[in-house]
N, C-alpha and C positions, 0 to 999 in steps of 0.2 A: 357296423363300426369297426375300424381297425384299431387294435390295441397293441400293435407291434412296436411300441416305443422302446427306446434303447435302455431298458432297465428291467429289473425284476420288481418294479413298482415299489411298494412301501418297504419291503425287506431290504432293498438296496439303498434306498434313499436315507435310511438311518434317521428319519424324522421323528423327533419326540412329539407326542401329542400334548394335550392341554396340561400345563404345569400349574402349580398353585397360584401364580400370579397372572394366569391367562385372563384375557379380556372377557368381560361378562357378555352374555347374550344381548343385554340391553345395549352395550357399547357397539357390538359388531353387527347386529341384525339389520340395522338401517343404514344401507350404503349411502343414502342421500346425505348423511352427515359429512361425508368426505368431500362433497362438492364445495363446502364452505371453508375447507382448509386452505390456507394461503399456499401459493406455489412459488418456488424460487427458481428463476431461470438463468441466473448468473453462471459463469463458467469457472468460478473459484471455489466450488464446493469442496470441502474437506481440507485441502492443503495447498498453499502457495509458498514455496521456500526459496530463499536466496542465501548466499553466504552471510548476509547481514540480518536476516529476519525470517521468521516462520509465522505465517498467517493461517489460522484455522477457521473453518466455517462448517457447521453441522446443521442440516435441516431436521428439526424436531419440534413441530409447531405446538404439540401438546405437552412438552416437557415442562416440569415445574422448575427444574434447575439442571444444569449440565456441567460436568467436570471433564477436564482434559488432564491425562496423566502422561508424563514423559519418562521414558525408561532408558537406561544405558545399553541394554542388550535386548535381544528378541525374546528371551525367556529366562526364568530362574533369577530374576533380579527385582528389587523393589523400586518403586517410582522415585525419581530424583526431583521431580516437580509435580505439584498438583495445582491446577489453575481453575478457578471458577470462571466459566465462560459467560458472556453477557448476551442478553436477548437482543436480537437485531432484526432487520427487515424480513418480512415475508416468512416468518416461522423459523428463521435461522438463529444460531448462536455463534458468537465469534470470540476469538482470543488471538492476540499478537504477542510473540516472544522475540525480543531483541537478541541478536547474536547468531552464530553459525551452529545450526542444529543438525547438519548432515551427519549421518551415522547413528543418530538417535532413533528411538522408537516411541510410538504413542498409542493411546487408546482413549475412548470416550466412555462416559457412563451418564445416563440420564435418570432423573428422579421422576417417577411416574406413579400416580395414585399414592403418593406419600412414601414410596420406597425406592431405593436406588437399585436399578437393574444391573445385570452383569456388564462387565467391560466389553467393548466392541471396537474393532478397528474402523468402524463406519462402513457405509456402503460404497464409498468412493475411494477406498485405499488403492493406490496404484503400485505400491511396493510393500512387501511384508517379509517377516522372518519365518522361522520354522513353524509349520502348520498354520500360518496365517493368523495367529491370535493377536499379534501386535503389528500395526502398520509401521512402515519405515519412512524415514526422511532421507532421500537420496538426491543426488544431482544427476538428472536423467541424461545430461550431455555426456557423462562418463560411460553411459551404457551403449553408445552408438559404435558399431564396428567401423572399421575403415571403409570409406566410400559410401557410408550410409546416406549421406545427403543426395547422392546420385542414384540411389537404388530405386528401381522401378520393376513392377511386375509385368507380365505379358499384356499386350494390348488386345482387348477383346471387343470386336465390333458388335457381335451378337452372342448371347449365351449358348446358342445352338452350335457355335464353333468350338465349344469347350468339350474336353474329354475329362471327366472326373474320376479320381482314384481315391477311394476311401480307405484310410489307414489309421492304425493305432501305433503310437511311438514304440511301445514294447513289442507288439506283434511283429513289426517290421524289422527290428534290428537285434532283438535279445538273443535269438538262437545262436549257438556257437558257429553254425554254418554260415552266418551272415559275413563273417570276417570283419565285423565292425568293432572298433575299440570302445566307443562310447555307447554301449548297448542300452537301449531303452531311454536314451537321452535326446534332448533337442540337437545336441552336437552330432548325433549319428548321421543326420542328413547333411552334414558338412564334409563328411569323409569321402573323398574321391578314391578310385582305384580299388575298392573292396570287391571281394569275389568269394565264391564258395569253394569247396574242396576240389572241384574239377575245373575251376578257372572261369566259370561263368560270372558275369558282373552281378553285384548286389547293390543295395543302398541307392544313393542318388544316381549312380551310373545305370542301374537297372531301370530307374524311372525314365531316364533320357532314352535308353535303348527301346523301351516299350513304346514311348511316344505320347504319353498322357500329357495334357496341357496344364492340369491343376491337381494338386493333392488336397483332398478333404481330410483334415486331421481331426480325429475325435477330440473331445474337450481338452483344451490345453490351458484354460484358466485355472486358478487355484481351487481345487475341489476338496471335499471333506474326508473321503474314506481311506486314504493312504496316509499312514503315520510317517511324516517326513523325518522324524527323529529316529526312525528304526527301519531305514530302507533295506538293510541286510535281511530283514524278515521276508523279503521277496513278495511283498504285497502286490496285488494287481487290481485294478478297477478301470472300467471304461471312463468314469469321470462325470457321469450325469447327476452329480449331487453337488451343486455349486455352493461355494463358501465365499470367496472373494472374486467377484466377476471381472475385475479389471487388472488382475495380476497373473502372470504365468505360474503354472503349477510347479511347485518346488521339487517334486520327485523326478521331474524330467530335466532338472538342472544338476550340475555336478556338485553344488553346494547349496542346499535349501536354506541354510542359515544366513547366507549372504544375499541380501535383497538385490544387490547390483548384478550378481552373477546370473540369477534366473532371468532377469530382464535382457542382459547382454546376450546370453546364449540363445534365447528365443529369436532375437534379432539376427544373430549370426546364422541360425538355421534358415530363416526366411530369406536372407540375402543370398545364401548359397543356392537355394532353390531358384530364386530370381535370376541369378547368374547362369543357371542351367536352363533358363527359359521356361521355368515351371512356376505357376501361381500357387498361392496358399489360401485355402478356404478354411475358415475357423468354425467349428461346431459350437453353437452357443445355446445355452439352456436358461433362458429368462423366464420360463413358464412356471418354475417352482424352485424351492430352495431345499437344501439338505435337512434343515431343521425348521421347526415351526416357531414356537415362542423364543427359542434361543438363537434364531437367525440374526444376522446383522441388520436386516430390514426391521424385524420386530424389536430389536434392542435400541433402535433409534427413533422409529415412529410407529409404535405399537398399533396394529390393526390396519393401518393405512394401505400397505403394499399388497394385501391379500384379499381375496373374496372369501366370504363366509356364508354359511347356511343360516336360516332363520333362527336356529337355536344357538347361534354363536360359534359353532364348531367350524373348522376350516373346510371350505369346499375343496374338492379333490379331483379335478379333471385331469390331473397329471398321473393319478395312481400312485403318487409318492407322498401323500399326506397333506398337500396344500396346492394352491394355484395362485399365481400372482394376478394383480388387477391392472392390466395394461390400459384400461379405459380411463383410469385416473391420471390426471395430468402429470403429477410428479413421477409416477411409475413409467408412463409413456416416455417422458423426457429422459428418465434413467436409461431405458432401452436404447433410445435414439442416440443419446450422447455417449453411451458405452461403445456401441459399434463404431461411431465416429472416432472415438479415442483409439480403438484398435486399428482402424484404417490409417489414422494420422501417425500415431506413435510407432506402430509396428508394421505398417505398410501391408496389412492384410488385404487380399484381393477379392474375397467373397465371404459370405456368411450362410451357414446352414442352420436353420431354426428348428430345434427340437420341439415336437408337439406344437407347431406353430398355430394351430386352430384355437389354442387357449388365448391367444392374443387377438385383439380386435383389428379389423381391416384398416382402420384409420392409422393406427400406430405403424402397421407394416408398410402402408403407403409412405408415411414419413420416413421410415428407415431407408427405403429404397431411394426416395428423392434426395435425402440429405447425403447419402453415400455417393450418389452420382455427381454431386457437386464437388466432392473431394477427388473422385477418380471415375471418369466415365466408363472405365473397364470393369468396375466392381459389379458383382451380381449377387442376388439374394434368392435362396430357395428354402423350402422347409417341408415338414410333414403336415399335410393338410387334414389332420385329424386330431382328436383328443384321445385320452385314455379313460375317459368317463364324462359324465354330464357336467355342465357348468351353468352358473347363473347368467353368464353372458348369453344374450339371445343368439340363436343360430345364425340369423342374418347378419350379425355383426362379427362373427367369428371368421378367422382366416382359414376357413375350410377349403378343401380342394374345389368344392362346389361353388365357392365364392371367388375363385382365383381371377375370373374375368373382371372383378371389381378392383383388383389390385395391380396397378401398373408397375412393372418392373419386378414382379415376384413370380417364382415358379414353384410348383408342387410336385412331389413324387407321384408317379402313376402306379397305383396298386392294381390297375386294370391289366397292364402288360405283365406285371410281376406274377400275379396269381394265374393268369391265363396261360402263360408260357411254361411255367415249371410246376404248377399245381398250387393249391391254396397254402399259404404260409402256416396256417394253424393246424394242418393235418399232414404230418410227415409222409404218410403213405400216398397221399393224393397226387395224381399225375396231371400234367398239363399238355399243351399242344406239342411241345418239344419232346415229350416223353410218351407220346402215343395215345393220349386221351382225346377222343373227338368231342365236339360240342363247344370248343373254345375259340373257333375261327373268328367269329364276329368280334369277340372281345380283344383278340390279338389285333384285328384290324383297327379297333379303337385306339390301341397303342401305336400302331403304325402311322396313323394320321394325327397323333398327338392330341387325342381327345377333342379335336376341332370338328366343326360340322363338315360332313362330306356326303355328297349325293349318293354314294354307294355303300355307306355304312349305316346299318340299322341299329341304333342305340337301344331299341326295345329289347334286343337280344343280348345286351351286355350283361356280364355276370355281376359286376360291381356298380357300374355307372349306367344310368338310363337316359342321359342327355349329354350333348356336347358342352362340357363345362369350361373348356379353354377357348379363348378367343383367338389365340395364336400359339404356334408350337414353342415359342420362347417361354411359355408358361408351364412346360412339362419336363420333368426329369424322368427318363426311362431307366429301369433297372430290373434285374431278376434276383439280386441278392445284395445284402449289406451286412454290417456287423450284427444286426438284429436277426434272431431266428437262426435256422440252419444255414450254413454256407451252401453254396450251390452244389459243391462236391458231396456234402453230407445229405442234402436233400435228394440228390440222385441216387445215392447209396440206399436210402431208406425207401424211396418210391420205385426203384428198379433193382430189388434185391437179387433177382436172377440174372441180371446183366453183367457182362464182363466190365472191367475198368475201361477198356477201349471203347466199349459201346456207350458207357456213361460219359466218357470224354467227347464222343460224337454228339451226344445230347447237349452237353455244355456248350459246344461250339455252335450248334444250331441256335440255342437259347440266346447266346451273346450276339450272334449274327443278326437276329431279329432286333435286339436292343440297339445295336450300333448302326443299322441301316434304317431304323425308324426315324420319323421326324420328331423333333424335340432334342433334348440333351442327354447323351449317354452317361451312365454312372456305373462303375464296377467296384467290387470289393477287393482289397489288396490280397494278393497271393493266389487268386483264382486263376490267374494266367499261368500258374505252375501247378494248378489243380490241388491247392492246399485245402485241408479240412480242419475241423475242430473236434475230432474224435466223436462226432455225433452230438456234441453239447449244443443246444440251441440258444441258451441264454448264458453266455460265458462271461458275464460282466465282472465276476470276481474269480473266475477259474484261474488256475496257475498257468505259468508259461508253457507247461507241457501240453496244455490244451490250446492256448491261443497263439503261440509263437509260430511264425512261418518257417518251415524247414526249407532252406534255400538249396539244399541238394536236390529237391524236386525239380529245380530248373534244368538240371542235367537229365534226370529220369524222364521228365515230361517236356522235353525240348520242342517237340512238334506242337504241343498245346501252346507253349509260349509263342512260338513263331506264328501260329494262327491268330492269336490275339494281336500280335504286333502288326501283322498285315491287315487285320480288320480295322485297327485304329488308323493305319496309313491310308487305307481306302476312304475312310470317312473324312479324314483331314484334307485329302487331295480332291474330293469331289463334293462340291456345294449342293448337288442334287439331294444329298442326304441331310442337308442343313437349311432347308427352307425357313423363312422367317414369318410368313403370313399364312393364314388359313386359306386365303384366296389362291395363293401359289399352289398349295397342296391340292385343293379342289380342281385346279386347272391342269396340273402336271402329273398327278398320281392317279392312275387308272387301274382298278382291280379287274381281273378276268372274272366274268360273271359265273361261268360254269367250271367248277373245279371239283375234284373228288374230296371225300371226307378227309379232314385233317391235312389238307393242302391249301396253301394260299399262294396266289400268283398275281403280280401286278407289274405295271410299267411306269417308269419315270420318263416322261417324254418331253420333247421340244427344248432340249438344253436347259432343263429345270434349274432355276436359280443360277443361270449363267454357266452351267457345267460344260466342259469341253465335249463331253459325250452327249450326243443327240438323244440317245435312247438307252435306258438301262432296264433290263428285265430281271426281276427278282422272284424267285420261287422258293417257298419253304415246304419241305415234306416232313411232317411230324410222324409219319407212319414207320413202323419197323420193317417195312418192305419197300421196294422201289415202286414209284408211281410215274405214269406217263403224262406229260403235259405237251401242249401244242404251243410252239413258238414261231413267230413270223419267220419265213424263210429269207434270211438276210446274212450278211457276213458279220458274224459276232466274234468278239474276243471273250474267251471264257475267263472270268475272274475268280469264281468259286464253283467247286463241284466236289461231290463225294468226300466231304470233310477236309478239303484242301482249299487254300485261298492264296492268291498273289495279286496285289493291287496293280501290278504291271502286266498281268495276264499269264494264264496257264497254257493257253493254246487257242485254237479257233473252232468255230461251229457254224454250220450252215442253217441252223434252226430246224423247223419241222417238228416231228414227233420226237421228243427227247425223254429218255428215262432218267428220272431224278432218284439218286441213290437213297437208301433208307436213312432217316434221321439226319437230314442234311439240307444245306442251302445250295441253290444254283443261281449264280449271278452272271449275266451276260451284258456286254456293253458294245456300243458301236458309235 
């Protein structure tokens, strides 16, 4: 089981466990009870406001009574109205207030088992004030930047055409070397013309120069762990502790107290990226909440939204104190409607699901299908594992092993990750790219995107023992992400005797394997300039001194950046690396049967996937010494050799016996 989820588990999630009013074991042990709860499928949950009226609807089937409180400010004020809501259809409670309530704030409180629970903004708040404790009533038309109605993200025919770049708002812009004014904010990605001390581009210009197609931004919804009222304290968090799922995080705005500002600035960021031809993937964490009994879910419908053990305690497949129950209709609807809301209101282009295997496959199928109706270019991927056991039967979980059951969903490949660089859980462990033999077959599993291939023996795989993907569109290839050690730090710990130049060669080989493999490539921000995190593997709340990217590295490691840029250019220009079916891969990708230890050699043949190149020869040498390979005697263009790459060609070769430099890739084309 992989537990490399993006958290320090319970410590980070700040979840309180059973409080005095916690549900009893009798109430929670029998999940069958929830099947009888009414479900509300209307689109008017929580708030529908105009300048003339504000209509409220809260789903709370077991509440004995519900109150609505109206406030003049987002905090430090008393309610100016308290309204008793009326029981309505399918477990909902409603209230209508005449007049213009724009600029006001509200909360709900339900009476449960004879006592009034704490106030909550509800689960469907779409605007909030400081720290998200009170929901806001705003006119969303005032949040749209100029040209928003015409805003569109990049057109994506297949997810394999995508190049993913995972980044955190603060990491990317907060260092003084970024030259960015709005450091750590949504607006950082709207600033053009920024550069480091030696003139190299940073920010959005850097992304354009690098050539990535989509940025995968770590959680940007309103999360729990950063005090928005005290931002000068320089707090940091990845954000995997959800509080309000449908509101932008206030600490990334220039004014968390103003609900309109955080919405508008997130839209401005997305529009700027779209104008630059770059899509936006949102990291979503529907699998758990930051709190248990005090969460907005528990304060509106106690018990319903979570799975429990037989003794009534919270089940904890997330490793963060709880796990949500996506198999229940109202929770499933919440997830589906939430991503639809982000796609419609914010023009989000894709979604990455944290610990996706906590969710059921039916819900994930609904997510993908409904999003495609909004925008055919939207795609969905996630972690195909949990961080612990779950009451949800394994066959129903959105595990990587079940990805073939889920149309339009992709999963991360831990096969290629661990085989190429060494196992994530052991810093000293080496992999194929760092000279450790025995990983060749698992690397091949990654190269064919975990699909069935006549030359790949899955019985020899390190992590997976069968071809679990039915198509390469179901696989995300990577060697590093925000979790665990950065690739730079992993290489430093597993190759302590090596020079930085040698470690950079290993990084180039590792990423060349990722970017030339079938499936969709994914990279971690800053590794194109060889960024590190000072050896901290779980930096979810580490200071900027650990997490921030030093953009002066772009000058120091300019050759590394250029290698990444050319590697991305190669992939984007040549569809042979972007096949879309398992049959294509089986027909067009042929491995050389006899190769030396820690050498992989294969051919992409017959204009694979309509490529202009008839034949592409790819050789990976993971050994610290040169190795000889046999290549057909033809007129080849050299694309990559000896730690260098140029998508337009480095020179020519006649084939035959070729010496492949240590720790490098050889790519030939004709």
